[in-house]
N, C-alpha and C positions, 0 to 999 in steps of 0.2 A: 504494500500500500504506500503510495506516495505521501510525503508529509503534507498534512492538511492545515491550512491557516484558519484560525477560528473566526476571522472576519467573515468567512463564508457560511458560518453556522449561526442560526437564530439564538439570540442571547438567552431566552427562556429555556430553550431546549438544552443548551449547553449547561445552564445552571442546574437543571433537573438531572442531567447526566452526572455532574460533579457531586451532587448530593447523594446519588446512589453509589458512586465510587467511594465516598467517605464512609458510608454504611458498610459496604462490602469489605473494605480493607481496614476498618477501625481507625481511620485518620480524620483530621479536621483541617480545613483550610481557613486561615484566619486573615482578617483584614484585607490587605492588598498584596498578599504573598504571591498571587498568580498574575499580578499586574504586568510582569515582564514575560509571562508565558503566552506565546502567540500561536504555537503550532502543536499538533498532536505529539510529535517526537519530544518536544520540550516538556509537555505535560506528562508523558510517560516516564521520562527521566526523573521529573520532580516527584512523582508518586512513588517510584521505586526507592528514591532517597529518603522519602518521608516515612516509610514503614519501618518502625523501630522494633523489629522482632528478630529472633535468631534464625539463621539460614538453615534450611534442611532440604536436601535434594530428593524430594519425593513427589508423587503425583497427586495433586489435590482433586482432580476430577474423579480419579479412582476411589479416593477416600470418600468423596461426596456420594458416589454410587453405593459403596458399602454402607454408608450411613442411612441413605434413603431406603435401601433394601432392608436393613434391620428394622427401621421404623415401620415400613409397610408390613413386614412380617409380624411385628408385634401388634400393630393396630388392627390389621385385617385378619390376623391369625392364618397366615400362609407359611408354607415351608420356604424359607428364604432362598434355598437352593433352586427353587423353581422360578425365581425372579431374575431376569436377565436385562441387559440394557435395551434389548429389542422388545421386551414385554410391553404389550399395549396397556396403557393406563385404563382405558375403558373396559378392559377385560377383568381387572381386579378392583376397580372402583366404579360400579354401575351408576346410572343416573339417579336411581332411587336412593335417597340418603347420602348423596355425594357431598353436599356441603358439610354435613355433620362429620363424615369421614375425613374430609380435608382438614377441618378444624382440629380433629384429634391428631392427625399427622403433624400439623403445624405446631401444636402444643408440645408434642413429643420432640420435635426437632429444636424448638426454642425460637423459631423465626417463621415468618410467612413465606410461602412459595408462590402465592398469587398465580394460580394456573386456571382459575375459573373466570368466565365472562358470560354476558347475556347472549341470547340468540341473535343472529343477524337481523331477524325480523323486528325484534324489540329495538335494537339499535337504529334500524332504518326508520321506524316510526318516530322515535325521539329526535333523530337527526332532521326529519322533515319538519317537526314542530320547531326545532331550533332555527331552521332556515326561514320558516314562515314568520317567526318572531322578528328576525332581522328585517324582513320585508315590511312588517307591520310598523316598524319605526318611521317609515315614510308617511304613514297615514295617522297613526296615533302612538305616541311614545309610551303612553300608559299601557296599552294592550301589548305593545312590543316588549316592554319591560317585564310584564307579567308572564308572557309566553317564554321569555328568555329564562326567567327564574324557574319556571315549571320544568323546562327542558334540562336545566342544570341539575335540579333536584332529581329529575327522572333518570338522568345518567348515573347519579350516585346510587339511587335505589336499585337500578338495573344491575349494576356491577356488584352491589352488596348481595343481591339475590341470585345472581347468575349461576348456572350449573353446567354450562358448556365448557369443555376442556380446550385450553389454548395450546396444549402440547399433546403429543401422540404417544411417546414411549417413556419408560422409566429412565432411560439414558438421557433423554432431553431434560427431565427434571434435574438430574445430576449436573448437566451442563449449566442449567439456569442457576442452580445452587452455587456452583463454582464461580460463576460470573457475578452474581448479585449478593452472595453471602460467603465470600471467599474464606475469611478467617474462621467463621463458625462451621464451615464444611470440613475443616481439617481435623485430623485426629488429635493433634496438639495445637490448640489455638494460639500458643505462644511462639509459633514458628511460621515461616512462609518460605516458599521456593522462589527466589528472585528470578530464576530462569524462565518461570512461567508468566510473569507479570506482563511483559511487553506484548506477547502474543494474545494473552487473555484480553488486555485492554484494546488491542487492535481489532479483534473479532467483535468485541462489545461495541466499539466505536462504529465499525462498519455496519453492524446490525441496527444501531439506533439512528444513524445519519445516512444510511444508504450510499456510502462512498466506496469506491474501489481502491 
């Protein structure tokens, strides 16, 4: 991936990305410390230098898989040896009672995996209401504002109650855990593998900002 300048990235999107990086790696960006950081490579180097943990040359994604496999085995009462990276989530967590099962899994992990979403139909309806609200501003700002508030609340409720899976396999859950909960996914949360960080950040950045 070529070095990307942040001037080409929306500020709100970049801020959200940095917030999730902080949570994943257990770090905090203070004040204007990123003021002189203008590209992805500079950010990657800054993050690697900021993680103050012992170095250990082991595979976090493998540890994340072992962790989610054990939790799934405990919570759903499955033989963990039958759970592979290719195992379909829908086969072991059916739609009925899915939200309850996911909450149990997240409580056992100690963090949220956020793999559920509303149906496309529900999102489409709320999106149409949102667009209609924007159009309504040209005719009546009161109705436009009401519609906008309703659509925002609707999005929140829809995602809070959604039962559709955003991921397909157990392996994809492990990848998401490694990306978004790096430290908590490791067997020893007081260590990290510096050799993984750049590629992990690169894949995460490409996924979020659709860059090559």
